[in-house]
C-alpha positions as CSV (number, residue, x, y, z in Angstrom):
1,M,-0.1,-0.1,0.3
2,V,1.4,3.3,-1.2
3,Q,1.3,5.5,1.9
4,H,0.5,9.8,1.2
5,N,3.6,12.1,2.4
6,P,1.9,15.3,2.4
7,G,5.7,17.0,3.2
8,A,7.3,15.1,-0.1
9,D,4.1,16.0,-1.5
10,D,4.8,20.0,-0.6
11,I,8.4,19.7,-1.6
12,E,7.7,18.2,-5.2
13,L,4.5,21.0,-5.1
14,M,7.5,23.9,-4.5
15,R,9.8,22.1,-7.3
16,R,6.8,22.3,-9.9
17,A,6.2,26.0,-8.9
18,A,9.6,27.0,-8.9
19,A,10.1,26.1,-12.7
20,G,7.0,28.4,-12.8
21,E,4.3,25.7,-13.1
22,A,1.4,27.9,-11.8
23,G,-1.0,25.3,-11.1
24,A,1.9,24.1,-8.5
25,F,1.5,27.1,-6.6
26,H,-2.4,27.4,-6.5
27,A,-2.4,23.5,-5.1
28,L,-0.1,24.5,-2.6
29,V,-1.9,27.8,-1.7
30,D,-5.1,25.8,-1.7
31,R,-3.6,23.4,0.8
32,H,-2.2,26.0,3.6
33,A,-4.0,28.5,3.1
34,Q,-6.7,27.8,5.6
35,R,-4.5,27.4,8.4
36,L,-2.6,30.0,7.6
37,F,-5.7,32.4,7.7
38,R,-6.2,31.5,10.8
39,L,-2.9,31.9,12.1
40,A,-3.2,35.4,10.5
41,V,-6.6,36.4,12.4
42,S,-4.8,35.0,15.7
43,L,-2.0,37.3,15.0
44,V,-3.4,40.6,13.9
45,G,-6.4,40.3,15.8
46,N,-9.5,40.4,12.9
47,A,-10.1,38.7,9.5
48,V,-10.1,41.6,7.6
49,D,-6.5,42.6,8.3
50,A,-5.5,38.6,7.9
51,E,-6.5,38.9,4.6
52,D,-4.4,41.1,3.7
53,V,-1.4,39.6,5.9
54,L,-2.3,36.4,3.7
55,Q,-1.9,37.9,0.4
56,E,1.3,39.3,1.1
57,T,2.6,35.9,2.5
58,F,1.4,33.9,-0.6
59,I,3.1,37.3,-2.9
60,G,6.3,36.6,-0.5
61,A,6.2,33.0,-1.0
62,L,5.9,33.3,-5.1
63,R,8.8,35.7,-5.0
64,G,10.9,33.1,-2.8
65,L,10.1,30.3,-4.9
66,R,13.6,29.3,-5.9
67,S,14.8,30.4,-2.8
68,F,13.4,27.3,-0.9
69,E,16.3,25.0,0.0
70,G,13.6,22.4,1.5
71,R,15.8,22.6,4.9
72,S,12.4,23.4,6.8
73,S,9.1,21.9,5.7
74,V,7.0,23.9,3.6
75,R,4.6,25.0,6.6
76,T,7.2,26.0,8.2
77,W,8.7,28.5,5.6
78,L,4.9,29.6,4.8
79,S,4.6,29.8,8.4
80,R,7.9,32.4,9.1
81,I,7.0,34.2,5.8
82,L,3.2,34.6,7.6
83,V,5.0,35.9,10.6
84,T,7.1,38.2,9.6
85,Q,3.9,39.8,7.7
86,A,2.2,40.1,10.5
87,A,5.2,41.5,12.6
88,R,5.7,43.9,9.0
89,W,1.3,44.6,9.7
90,H,2.3,45.4,13.5
91,R,4.7,48.0,12.9
92,D,2.9,49.9,10.3
93,Q,0.1,49.6,12.5
94,R,1.6,51.4,15.3
95,R,3.0,54.2,12.6
96,S,0.2,54.5,11.1
97,R,-1.6,55.3,14.7
98,T,-2.4,58.7,15.4
99,Q,-3.8,58.2,19.2
100,P,-3.0,55.5,21.3
101,M,-5.2,52.7,21.5
102,D,-6.5,52.2,24.5
103,E,-5.0,48.8,26.7
104,S,-7.7,48.3,29.0
105,I,-10.0,46.1,27.4
106,P,-12.6,45.3,29.6
107,I,-12.7,41.1,30.8
108,S,-16.1,40.7,32.2
109,A,-16.2,37.3,35.0
110,G,-20.2,37.8,34.1
111,G,-22.5,37.3,36.4
112,A,-25.7,35.5,37.1
113,D,-27.6,37.2,35.2
114,S,-25.3,37.1,32.1
115,P,-22.9,34.1,31.5
116,P,-19.3,34.9,30.8
117,D,-18.4,35.6,27.3
118,V,-15.2,33.2,26.9
119,G,-14.5,33.4,23.6
120,M,-14.3,37.1,23.1
121,D,-12.8,37.7,26.4
122,V,-9.7,34.9,25.7
123,N,-9.9,37.2,21.8
124,A,-9.6,40.1,24.4
125,A,-6.4,38.5,26.4
126,M,-4.9,37.1,23.4
127,Q,-4.8,40.7,21.5
128,R,-3.2,42.5,24.9
129,L,-0.6,40.1,24.8
130,S,3.1,41.6,23.1
131,P,3.2,40.2,19.6
132,E,5.3,37.9,20.3
133,H,4.0,35.9,23.4
134,R,1.0,36.3,21.3
135,Q,2.9,34.3,18.4
136,V,4.0,31.6,20.4
137,L,0.5,31.2,22.3
138,V,-1.1,30.5,19.0
139,M,1.6,28.2,17.5
140,R,1.6,26.0,20.2
141,E,-1.8,26.0,21.3
142,F,-3.8,26.4,18.1
143,E,-1.4,25.8,15.3
144,Q,0.2,22.4,17.5
145,M,3.5,23.3,16.8
146,S,6.5,21.5,18.4
147,Y,9.4,23.8,19.9
148,D,11.7,23.2,17.2
149,E,9.2,24.7,14.7
150,M,8.0,27.4,16.5
151,A,12.3,28.3,17.0
152,E,12.9,27.7,13.4
153,V,9.7,29.9,12.0
154,L,10.4,33.0,14.4
155,G,14.3,32.1,13.7
156,I,14.9,32.0,17.3
157,P,16.7,29.6,19.7
158,R,14.3,26.9,21.3
159,G,15.2,28.4,24.7
160,T,13.9,31.7,24.0
161,V,10.4,30.1,22.6
162,E,10.1,28.2,25.9
163,S,10.9,31.5,27.7
164,R,8.1,33.3,25.9
165,L,5.6,30.4,26.3
166,H,5.9,30.2,29.8
167,R,5.5,33.5,29.7
168,A,2.3,34.1,27.5
169,R,0.7,31.9,29.5
170,S,1.6,33.1,32.8
171,E,0.2,36.8,31.4
172,M,-2.9,34.9,30.0
173,R,-3.8,33.1,33.1
174,E,-3.4,36.4,35.0
175,K,-5.8,38.2,32.4
176,L,-8.7,35.6,32.6
177,K,-8.1,35.3,36.4
178,A,-12.1,35.4,37.1
179,Y,-12.9,32.4,35.2
180,L,-10.0,30.2,36.9
181,P,-11.1,28.3,39.9
């Protein structure tokens, strides 16, 4: 029985796309777009801006097809491009902001009459994290990346990933303590 190997399939698609086969690049986009979009939304906080970041990610990937050396998986390579684009988006937002953003997003603990909307509160808490902490938390908890994959995507040592993740989890616990026993 022949086993399906998505990593090998991705490498083959990358090879064909780099050779100029447009259909191969479209297949890569189709294969990775949904996961990358979820990651982008988590990193920038909304779907509209995430679409822009995702588009820039695929433009960057198309431009960099020939530079892909295969030392990492295509998934990791695309994730790294996306994280770079999200960081660029955050920098652009800081530069263009004319008024300081209100960092005191209320997190309600709810009451007997109104159950808390935990999903919205978690999202609000996530957006209050620094971009570095949000990145590692999203990659680990939502994208199920290994520490080594995260280190490769972010271009930082594994120990730094572990440290940031520990701090991010601690911050989230503090921000959501009203929900914890």
